[in-house]
N, C-alpha and C positions, 0 to 999 in steps of 0.2 A: 285344819288351816283353811281360813277363807281364801278364795280366790280375789283377784284384785277387784273384780266387779261385783262381788257378792252383795256388799251393802248397797251400792246403787240400785241393783236389781231388787232387793228386799224393799227399799224405800219406794220404788217406782210401782210396786203393787198395792201401796195403801190407797184406800179410798179416802174421800174427804172427810169422812166421820172419824176413821181411824186416825188420820193426821191431826185433826182437831184434838182428839183425846191425848195423843202423844204430847202435843205442843202443851196443853194445859197440865198434864203430868210433870213435864220438865220444868215448867215455871213454878210450880208449886214446891219442887223439890230442893230449891236452893240453887247457889251459884254453879255447882259442878254439873248439874243436870240442865241448867239453862244454856250452857255451851252445846249440850246435845241438841237442844231444839234450834239453835241456830244452824248448826251443822246439818241437821235434818231438813230443815227449811231450804236451805241453799242447794242441797242435793235433789230434794223433791222438784225444784224448779229447772234443774238441768235436763235439757232435752236428749242429750247423749252423753255417755260416760266419757270423761276427760280427766285423766290422772292429774294433769298440771292444775287445772281448775279445782280439783278436789284437795290437792296440796295447799292451794292458796286459801281455800275456805277453811281448812283445818288450822292454818297458821295464824289466822285472825282471832281464833278463840283458844289457842292453846300454844304454849311455849315449847312443848315437847316435840321433838322431830321424829319420834317413833309413829310413823302414820299407820303401819299394820297393827300396832296395839291399840291405837285410838279407833281404828275401824273395827276392831274385834269387840271392844267394849260397847261401842255404840250399837253394833249389830245385835249383841245379846241383850242389851237394855232394851232395844225395840221389840225383841222377841218376848221378853218377860212382860212388857207393858201390853203387848197384843194378846198374850195369854190372859192377863187380868181382864182386858177389854171383852174378850169372848168368852169369859169364864162360865157363862151360863150354857154354853155349847159342851162344856166338859163336866157338867153337874153331876152326871150319872156315874162316872169314873171316881169323882171325888167322894160321892156319898157311899159307894161300894168301899172305898178305902176307910171312910169314917166308921162304917158298920163293922168292918173288921177290927179296927182299933178299939171300938166299944166292946166287941166280944172278948178281945184279949184282956180287957181289964174287968171282965165279968159284969159289965153294966147292961145286963140282959134286957131290962125293960127299955133301956135307952136305945138299945139296938133294935128291939122290936118296934118301937115308935118310928125310928127312921126308915126301917123297911116298910112300914105301912104308907108312909108319905112318898116313898121313892118308888115302889114297885110298879105302880100304874104307868108313871111316866117312862120308865126303862122299857117296859113292855111295848108301849106305844112307839118307842124309837126303833123298834125292830133290829137293834143291835143284839144279835143273838148271843155273842160272847159275853156281853154285859149282863144280858137276862140270866144265862146259865151261871154266871159268877154269883149273881145276887141270890138265885134259888139255892145254891150250894151253901151260901151263909145263912139262908133262912133254915135250911135243913139242919144245919149245925146248931142254930139257935133252939130248935125244937127239942134237943136233948135236955134242955135246962128249964122247959115249960111243963106246967102240971097237965095240960091238955095238948097232947101231941097231934100235929097234922102231917106227919111225915109222908104217909102214903099219898095224899093229895099233891104234897110238893114233888114226890118222886113222879107222879103222873104229869105234872107240869114240866119237870126236867125231860121226861121222855118225849113229850109233845114238842117242845122247843128244840130239842136235839134232833127230831126228825125234820122240823122245819129248817134247821141250820143245814142239815145234810142235803135236803131236797134244794135249797138255795144254792149251795155249793155246786150241786149236780148240774143245776140249769145254767149257772155261770161257766162251768166247764164246758158245756155244750155250746155256749156263745163263743167261747175262745176257739173251739174246734171248728165252729161254722165260720167265724171270722177268718180263720186260716185259709178255708176254701174260697171265701168271698174275696180275699186279698189276691187271688190268682185271677179269677174271673168274677165280677160282680153279679153277673147272671149266669145261670146254667146254660152252657152252650153244647152240651152233648150228653148222652145217656149215661156215660161214665161218672160224671160229676152229679148229675141228677140222682143217680143211685147211691153215691156216696152221702148226699144230703139226706136222701130218704132213710137211709140207715140209722143217721143220727136220731131220727123221729120215731124210730121203731123202739118198742119195748117199754123201758122204765117211764118214759115221759107220759105215755098213754095211762099209766097206772097211778100217777101222782093224785093224791087227794088234797087239794089246796083250799085251806079255809078262805072263805070270803074277806076275812079280817087281816089276811096276810098280804100286805100291799106289795112288798118286794117280791114275793113269789109270784103273785098274780102278774105283775109288770113284766118280769123276766119271762114267764111263760108266753104271754101275749106278744112280746117283742120277738121271741124266737119264731113264732108262727107268722108275724108280720114279715120278718126277714125271708123265711121259706117261700111264701107265696109271692113276695116282691121278687125273689131271685128267678122264679118261674114265669114271671112277667103276668101273673094272675092278680091284677090289681083289685079286682072285685073282692077276692077273699082276704088279700092283704088289708083292704079297707075295714073289713070286719074286725080284725084284730087290733088295728089302730084305733078303731072306735071304741073297742072294749077297754083299752087302756085310758082313753079319754073319759069314758064313763067312770071308771075306777077313780080317776083324778077328781071328777066332780062329785062322787059320793064321799071322797075322803079329802075334803078341801084343805084340812090342816097340813096334808102332806106336801103341798106346794112349798111351805115354809120348811118342812122337816127334810124334803128331799127336792130341792129346787132344780138339781141337775136332771133328775128323772122326768121332772114336770115339763122341763124345756124339751127333752127328747120325745116325750109323749105328744106334745103339741107340734113339734117339727115334723115328726112322722105323719101325724094327722094332715097337716098342711100339704106334705108332698102327694100323699095318696089321694087326697081330695083333688089335687091339680090333675093327677092321672086319671081320675074317674069323672071328674066334672061334678063332683058332689058340692051342694050349696053350703055345706058346713064349713067350707073353706074361710068364709069371712068371720064366722064365729070363732074359729080357732085362731085366726091371725089377730083378732081383737083380744083374745084370751093370752096369747103369747106376749103381746106388747105390754098387757096390764101385769103379766107375771114378771117380766124383766125389770119393770119399775120397782118391784117390792124386794128385789135381791140387792143385798149389800155386798156380798162377796165379789170383788172386782173380777176375778177369773171367771167365775160362773156368769156374770152379767156380761162379759165380752163374749162368751160362748153363745149365750142367748141371743146377743145382737148379731153374731155371725151366722146363726141359724135363721133368724128373721130375714136378714138380707138375702141369705142363699135360697131360702124358701120363696122369696119374692122373685128371684131370678128364674128359678125352676118354673114358677107359675106362669111367668110372662113367656118364657121360651116354649111352653105348651099352648099358649094362648098369644101367638104372635101379633094378632091384630091390635092388642093393647100396648105393644112395645113402644110405639112412636109417641103415644100420649103420656106415657108413665115416665116419672121422675125416678123411680125406684132404681133403675139401672145407674144413673149417675150417683144416687145416694150410696148404692153398694159399693161403687168404686171409691168414693171418698172414705167410706168406713174402712175398706180393706187397706187402703193407702196409709191411713193414720194408724192402722193397728196390726200391720202385717208382721211386725216382730214378735207379736204375742201368740202366733199359731205356728204348728208344725208345717214342713214343707208338703206333707201329704194334703192336709186340709187347704192349704194355700192353692195347691194344683187343682183341686176340685172346685174351689171358689173361682179361681181365675178362668177355668174352662167354661163354666156356666156364664161368666161375665163376658168372655170372648164370644160365646154363641149370641148372648143378646145383641151385642154390637154388630155381629155378622148379620143377623136376621134384620137388623135395622139398615143394612148395606153400609155401615160404617166401617169399612174394611181396614182402614189405617188404624183406627183405635183397637180393633180386633187383633190386628197384626202385632201391635205394640205390647198388648197384654199377653198374648202367647209367647212373644219373643222374651218378655221379661220372665214369664213362667219358666222357660227352657234355661235362661242364663242364669237366674238367680235362685230358683227354687226347685232344681232337680233333686228328685228322690228316686232311689233304686227300688223303693217300696210301692210303685205303681202297681194297680192291677194290670194284667195283660191288655184287656180291652181298653182300659183307660189310656194307656200308652199309646195303643194303636190309633184310636179314634181321635185323640186330641191332636195328634200329628196329621191324621187325614184332614181335619179342620184346618191346620196350618197350611197344608198344601192348597187347599181351596182358596185361602185367604191370598197366598202367594200368586195364585193363578188370577184372582181378581185385580191385584196390584201390578201384574206383570213382572213379577220377581221370579223369572223362569229357572235361572241357575239355582236359587234357593229351593225352589219347588223340586228340581231334579235331585239335588243333594239330600233333601228331607225325604223324598220318596225312596231313594236308595238306602237310607238308614232305617226307615220302616221295613223294607224288604229284608234287610239283614236282621233286624229284630225278630221278624216273623219266623224266618228260617232257624235263628238261634233258639227260638223258644217253641219250635214245632207248632206253628200255628197253621192249621189245615182248614179253617172255617172257610165255606165256600164264598161268602160274601166278601171277607176281607181279601181273599185271593183275586176275586173278579175286580173288586175296587182298586187294588193296588196296581193291577195290570192296566187299568184305564188311567190312572193317575201317572204312571211311569210312561206309557207308550203314547197316549193321546192328548193328555192335558197340556203338556209344555208346548205343543204345537198345534193346539185345537184351533186357535183363531186364525192360523194360516190356512186352514182348510176351507173350501167353498161351503156357502150356507147349507146346501142340501146335503153334503157330506157330513157336516156337523149334525144336523137334524137326524140323519140316520143313525149316527153313532150314539147320540143321546137316546134315541127310541130303543136302540138295541141294548143299551145300559139299562134302561127301565124295564124293559121286558125280561132281561136276564135276572135282575134283582128280584122282580116280582115273583118270578118262577122260584128263585132261591128262598124267598121269604115266605113260601108255602110251608117251609119248616119253621116251627115256632122257636126252635133253638137259634136259628139264624136271625129271625125277625127282631129278636131282642135288641139288636144294634141300634134300632130306632130310638131306644132310651137315651143313647148318647148323643146322637145328632139325627135330624130329620133329613135324611138323604133324598127322600122324595121331594121335600122342598127345593133343595139345590137342583135337582134334575128339571123340576118343573119351572124353576126360575130361568134355567138356560133355555127351555123351550119357548118361554115367553119372548125371549130376545129374537128368536127366529121369526117371529109373527110381526115384529115392528117393522 
């Protein structure tokens, strides 16, 4: 049973080419389907779901008052037409079915000819289940041929089975790794570091990955990119991000075949280039923009645009001198406001955090405050990482301080302290910073200038000592606390 909003949601996913195709199909199919096009067009132009407006639209083209039935038939008519529109995407499954049909009819030569024209494309798709299914049918076909090639086919089956096993193994590692990173995005102690290192011992070092196996190489490089990124070792992380970029360049057809992976490869390279100051940033940015233009799938295109704007924010936040002259911050804000309903709360939180940082570094504290406030009010998610939850709220406290919102500062600081105690956060930097935020920041401006100077110098001295530990220093990936401390010191010299 469809929900009330299902038809609206399906129609709103249509890109302009899909909609044009559906409209033309409806008009060619006679009066019954012409009504479909009128309903489709009206719903497509609706900005938000409105049941009364939907009833009015349907009543204009149909005398029946069974709204749920009409929505049901239109919904599945659209799905059927979309299947036809994207039929080339499902050619491999259709051909495998056709091969089986021909074999069942003992049309051996027909099946052999179809396997010949299908096999290369299916292998290039790297859809291992389809590949194995085709090879099984080819093995069956060999029973009826005078010259059997069964041994070679069995070797192919063994090879692709191993590739499929290895791919699932790497994807399993990714899930286990993500579970660790969902707690802390960066390794903050020896226990977590040891847990991650254990994932990378044993089988992964023994994998023999063919250069032609795009998905295997992509996942292998991605895992090591995550590993070295979590260790704050951006030089090594860059090495694996670059490997994936070169993999994409050497297999250019994979951009159309795996657009989501292509976007991730370019996004990762952009971010690590920002962290390391590599000149390849401009090349990767241009490549990402060009790739997004080629994508027809609305969901993937939106993902690409999200990563484009987010990588711009990350780059500017690492290169603060460029923030004032760049329009990328405003462009990112306009994009996310138009499309925030299309992304999960977790992704919205990460995007808003970097957007709020950009405005903060610009000294636009009111804008930073409004973004962080909307983030907490409308996009709360219990699936934050511990670090993210803590440091986004530290930034909120600093914004409250700049705007003189001292009561809100105190209540936020208290909630952070409670959160830290509840989650057993014992990191030295977080404990030192929350102590300063709770005890000193709300009354900081009431103190004499010399007292403030000493407190800021003491804070900087303490965290510099704390940051001798690489585990602790990783928090600078979240926010540039030295920037904030130095900005306070500048005020004392005015």
